[in-house]
C-alpha positions, 0 to 999 in steps of 0.5 A: 905162649900161654894167654891170660885166660889159661893162667887163670884157669891154672890159678883156679886149679892150684886154688882148688889144690890148696883148698883140698890141702886145707880140707885135709888139715881140718881133720888134724888137731887145731894146734898144728893147723897154723903150722900147716897154714904157714907151710902152705903160704910158704909153698904158694910163694913158689908157685909153678908156672910154664914157659910162655906165661905172662907174669907180673914182676918187680925189678930188684936190681939193674946191672951192667947186662941184665935186670934182676926181676922178682916174679915170686919164684924162689930164684929171681928172673933175669932179663937182658938189659938191652930190652930196657934201652931206648933209642939214646941208650938210656935205661928206662927201668929202675928198682921197684918198677912193676913190669910185664914179663914172659917166662922163657925158660926155668931150670927147676925152681931154684935154677936159672929163670930167664924172662923177656919184657919185649915179648910181654909188651908185644902180648900186651900190645896184641891184646890191646890191638885185639880189643881195638879190633873187636870194639873198632876203636881208634889207634895211633900209629907212626908211618915207618916206611913205604912198602909194596902196596902201601905203608908200614905203620908202627902201632906197638907192632908193625902193621900194614896200611894198604894204599886204598885205605890211606885216604878218602881219595887216592894219595899220589905221593905216599913218601910224604906220609913218612914219619907222620902220626896218624889214626887208624882202625884195625880191619883185619888181624891174624895174631897166629901169623902176626898180620895186621891190616889197618884203615886210615880211610875209615877214620877219615870218613867217620870224621867227615860224616861227623862234620857233615852231620853237624853241617847238615843240621844248620844248612838251609835253602836261602841261607848265606854260608862261608866255605873254602874252595877245594876244587876248580873245573871248567863247569864250576867250583866245588866248596868245602862247607864243613864235611860236605861239598857244594857246587857253585856252577858256572851258570850261578857265578854271574848274571852276565856271562860268566868269567873263567873259573880258573881266572876268577878263583883259586883253591883255598880261597874263602868265599861267601855264597847263598844256598840255592838247593839242598837235597838232604837225602843225597847231601847235594848242595847247589850254591850261587854267587850272583844270587848275592846281588839283585836280579836284572831278569826281573826288571827286564821281564817287566819291561819287555814281555813276550811279543815285544821288540828289543834291540841288543848285541850279538855276543856269541855264536853257536852251531844251534843259534846266536846269543844276544845281550839285550840288557846288562846280565840278560842274554837271550838265544835266537835259535837257528829255526828262528832266524828266517821264514824261507832260508834254511840256515845251517849255521847262524854265521850265515846271517849274523856276526858277533858284535852285530846290533839287531832288533829281535822279538821276545818270544818267551822268558823264564826268569826262574830258568834264566832262559830268554828265547828271541826270534829274528824272523818274527820281525818280518812277514810270515810267508806261511800266512799267505800259503793258502792263497798262493797254493790252493788245495788241489792245485798241482806244483812241481818241487824237488825232493830234499830228503827221505825218511822212512815214512815219506819224502820232503818236497821243497815247493819254494825256499824254506817251505817243504811238504811231506809226501806220505808213502801211502800217497806215492803210488796208486798200485805198489805197495811202497815200504820206503820212499827210495823205492820210487824217488831219490834225493834231487828228483823234481816231482809233481804233486797235488796240495792235499792239505795246509796247516798253517798253525803247525806249519805242515803241508801234505802233498800227493805224488799219485793224486797228480796222476790218473788212478789206474783202477778207475781208468781200468774200470771205465774200459772194462766190465765184470764178465769180460775176458781179457788177455795178459802175462802172469808176473808172479805166483804165490801159494794162493794164486797168480798175479796178472799184469793188466797194464799201467801198473795194475795187477789182477789176481787169479786164485789157484781155484780159478785155474783150469786144471787145479789138480795138476797145479804146482805144489810150491806156488799153488797154481800151474801158471807159468810166470811170463806166459800169457792167459785169457782171464775172465773178470769176475769181481772189481772191488773199488774200495780195495782196488782189487780186481779178481780174475778166472782162468777157468771161467775164460776157458768155460766162456770160450768153450760155450761159444764154441759149442754155440757156434757149432750148434748154430753151424749145425742148425743152419746145415739142417735147415738148408737140407730141409729147404732143399727137400721141400724144394725138391718136393714142390718141384713138378714131376715129369709124370705130372707134367705129361698128364697135364699136357695130355 
């Protein structure tokens, strides 16, 4: 198949050839030049063409089987009549019509010239399709049938419309589009293989975008708009405002309890609404129906400010509280935490029922958010206000462990009032990482009231403060330099821990052992766990509650005592011997006695 561009190139070559002939003729006399010109004109009418060239022709005659066409050759071209019959069998051309043809076969300039109008039409269609593809213009087509993955569409030639490109949203029934005229764009084509892929979705998106831009230009917050309901959900209604959708949320349907959206509205319904919020960048529109009517919240807030009391009717119960209608179109929430000062309310149905008439206190009101916080317990005395009178600081109470957390244990001292025992207040001696190491849920414990914060309703308790501090007791009974006896309970890389009783432990550094050169390489000491030793108290730190011990010091004291005892014993023996010698020396001798007698 030869393109139009190729034909132009061939025409240019023929023009150059004709120009060459004309130049050669300039060298002949002027009288013969006219004859040559006529000869060239006559020759040009029998121009050369190749098979596949696109030509323009004139219909000369229509026969029973063929259509005779003049394409400038010496011989007329022939086209099968079937190419000019419509769906009813009528002939669509007549003599004199200008048509496009393709040269299919030519046996010399004087031989048979076989042409094709259908192929020329297809070539023209492909050129138009290619132009539309390059310029991204819209084409019209007719849906022929449903095929695998989409639809077959006639745009002059068959093209494929994928299912994902049919509409801006999925189409459930593709057969419903059969025979419909649609607009689409070419998104992919391969002329050589004859493949064309279309998109109707792009055209629809562009149309929606134009409608959307027009709507956005005229849309303003606070304005009244008309729209058509296109979708209904449980949480609201989507309304088409003209290329852009707005949401009528269920909370903006009525000042009172909103009705069922499926019962109150239907798809296709025309509705007038007010624009509440409009995000121009994101194209999001919030609509309101109740805003078309007077606001009952404004009047209620004037009549019942925060702190006042009002009577209402319980209209709904949830896991987190009870809704009470205090005026027509105005409902407030009593949270479960606001139902009782002392009782731990797991569900509002334990206290209230739908239909109950109750008196409540107005805690807080937000007209803009349409939120009203109510309180039931605020109509009764607050036990926290008298807590300091009933539980003075430093007093000891008994309570049941209600809950354990990573940072401590909550102890109930009376119904509805819990105190927190922090992990640091569970034991004087142990490093408690989690309260479950000492307590479990349901245990009854003794604790000291450490702090009461009435405003924030916080109560701090201490379990260890209800017990005698082991370090203080130890310090009262022992002193630095004293030698004590105890077992090694565990070892570490820097020393051994010694059980001093009453949950108290002392540390003997590895350097304070008698024979540190023979110490265990793994533990850093030669001490055996479970074995008892003598230790000397070398330091007591009240701030850190640490007691430092020395086994070597105890051994040295023991040796000094032994040496002192030995020296004392030796010195005593020496004095005795001297006294004996002195006694013997001072005793009268026999010769002296005799001499005295004589």
